[in-house]
N, C-alpha and C positions, 0 to 999 in steps of 0.2 A: 446514439453514439456519433452520428455524422454532425451533430450540432456542437460537439466538443471541440475545443481548439486551445491547446496548451503546449508550450515549448518543451515540456517534460513528458509528453504523451505521444506515442506513435498514433497519429491521427487516422481515422477511418475515412477513406476516399469514396468508396462505393460498396454497395451490397447487391449481389446478383442472386436472384432466386431462380433456380433451374427446375421447372416443373417436370421435366423429363426424367430426372434422377431423384427428385424430391430432396435435393440438397440446396443449401444457399452458401454463397462464397463471399468472404469479406476481402476487399481490396484495400490494403493498408499502405500508408506512407513508407517509402523505402529508406532504410537507415544503413548507410555505408559505414560500418564501424565494427565494434566488438562488444562482448559481454563485459559487465563490470567485474566479473570474476570467472575465469575459465574453468576452474575446478580441476585443473591438471597442471602438470609441469612441476617445477621445484617447490618444496614445501614453504609455507609462509604466506602472508597476505600481501596486499598491494600498498601497504603503508598508511599511516593515520591521515596524512594530509590529503591523499587521493581519495581515501575512503570517506572522509568528511565531505569533500566536494561532491562525490557521487551521492552520498546520503542526503544532502541538502536538496538535490534535484529529485531524488526518489520521493522524499517527504512532500515536496512541493506538488509533484504530479499526482501523488496518491490522495493528498488532501483535496485537490481539485476534483478528483473522481468522487470522493466521498461527499463533497458539497453538492454534487449532482446525483446523490443517492445511488452511486454505483460501487458495489463491492467487487474488487478485482478477483480475489479468490485464489490466485496462484502467483503471488509475488515471490520471485527467486532470481538469482543471477542470470539464468538462461533467458528470462523475460525482461531483463533490464539492460538496455543497449546503450553504448557510448558512441556518439558520432565522432567523426574525424576532428571536429572543433572542440570536443570535450564535453558536449552537452549530453546528459543522460535522459533517455526516453523509456517510459514504461510501455511494453507491448503485450501481445497475446491476450486478447480479451475473450478467448473461446469459451471459458467457463465463468466469465463474469456474470454477476446477477444485479439487476436493477431492482432496488427496493422501492416499491410504490408507496407513496405517501398520500393519504387522503385526509383532508381536514373537513369535518362536518360542521356546517353552520358556524357558530362563533366559538365552538369548543375546540379542544385539542385532542380529539379522538383520532388516533392513528391506526391505520391498518397496513399490513405488509403482505407481499406475496409469500407463500409458503409458511405463514404464521400459524402456529398451533398454540392457543392461549392456555392450554392445560399444563404446559411445562414452561418454567422460567429458570434462568440461571440466578441463583440466590444473590441478593445484595447488588445486582447490577442496576445501572441507571435506567429507570423505567421510561424516561423521556426518549431514550434511544429507540429508533424504529427500524433497526437493521437486523432483526432476528431471522435466522435462517436454519434450515435443517440439513440441507445437502452440502457436503464438504468434499468436492472432487479434486482438490488441489494435490500437489506433490507431497508424499508422506513426510519426508524429512523436514519440510517447512510448515507442517500442520500444527496448529495451536493445540494445547492440551485439551481444551474444552471440546474441540472438534474430534479428537481421538475417542472421546467417551460416547459419541453417538447421540448427544442431546442437542436441543436447540441452542444455538450460540449467536453471538453478535458479530456480524461479518466484519465490521470496521476494526474491532479489537483483534480479530483473527488476522486481518491484513497487517495490523501493527506488529503482531508476533512474527509474522513472516519477514517484515522489515528487520526485526532484530536478528533473525537467523541469517539474513543476507548480510547485515553488517558484521556479524560474527565471522562469516565466511571471508569477507573482504579483509578483515583484520588478522585473523589467525590462519586462514587458508585451509580450514576444515569445518565439518559440521559439529554443532554442539551436542546433538543427540542422534546417534546412528547405531542401529542394531543389525544383526545378520538377517533378520526376517522382518516383514512388515509388523507383525505382532510385537517383536522385540523392540523395534524402533518406536512404536507407539507407547510401549511400556516405559521406555527411557524418557520420552518426552513428558509423560505424565508424572513419573515418580522420581527420576534422577535429579539431583541438584545441579545447578549451573556451575561449571568449573571454569574459572578464569585465572590466568597467570598472576602470581603475586606481584610481578614487576609491571603489570599493566597500569597505564595512566589512570589515576583515581577517578577523573571525570568521565573517561570512556567506560570504565568499569561500572560506574553508577548508571550510565545510560543503558548499557547492555543489560544490567540487572533490572532496570525498569521496563525495557522492551520485552525481555524474556521472563517476566513475572508470570508464574503459572496461573495465578488468579486473575481472570480478565477484569474483575472489578477493581483491582489494585494496579493493573498494568498502566504504564505511562501512556498518555494520549499523544497523538501526533501533534496536537496543538501545543502541548507542553514540550515536545521534542524540539519544536522550532525555536524555543527560548532556552534550551538546555545549554549549559556553559560549554560543553565540548562541541556542540553543533555550531554555536555562535563563533567560536574560535577568534580569528582576526577579522572576519568578514561581517560580523554583526548578525542579528536575527534574520531569518529568511523573510523576504518581503511578504507582508500579509496578503497583498493583492494576488500573489501567485498561489496562495494556499487555500484559503477558505472560500473565496468568492466565486460567484457565478460568472458566466462568460462575459456578460455586459459589464460587471463590476471590474473584471480583470482588464478590460479595454480601458476603462476610466483610470485604473491604476497605472497602466502603461503610459497613458497620455500625461498623467500627473508627474511621472518619473522622468519623462523626456521633454516636458514642457509643451507638449502638443495639445491643441484644443480642438482640432478638427475631428468631426465624426466620421467613422469609417464603415458604418453599416447599421442594420436593423437590430434593435434590442430583441434578443431571442428568449430571454428568460424572465423578464419582468412584465 
């Protein structure tokens, strides 16, 4: 985690292991700002333009994490902060999971932590190597496949949580919420997504893609970066901020600002 460096991530400064208490502590970058949605106050969301700006940063940071084989596991407004300058940063990695990738010889045999080969989600891309069993995230942001207690793909589950977060930012409420945990899970798995008739058609299409109950059909974050609603007037999210490793991101920054000077050691290649 200390090797990660991205403008849309609350970066890890230090890890302290205390042998006396058998605890370890993470010292994180301080963000002087607010949450993307406070979840209280007058009804309604934060507006499409602001939500679009925030979503672009969320997707950028999350795709960077996924490129480093990190599944966040608890994307929600409480964990997505806005600095005073308006930059969004993803924080709270307390339940994040690192998906270990092993390539054997010249083949493409992948192994993952917590992987049980006896169970698979039907019709999902078998090249994905982010299968997980543990789902400790916040219930109302939990993907349907996680509610069922089966092995799931962590990146697709993160994408669902992005959809719930966008829904909250736009409409000021949760898409699926019951009176009990069981009721909430039942609604997430079985209830249809309800969107206002008057909602922008492009935004509606994006939310339906993000909150698709079948993870095999759910829109990917890569597709989100080129979605019409996300592009808006600003164009697609810069690729170097999304999919690349740290060293590639530095090259992308240099290309975008015309700089050619090297600033450090290549940590990922």
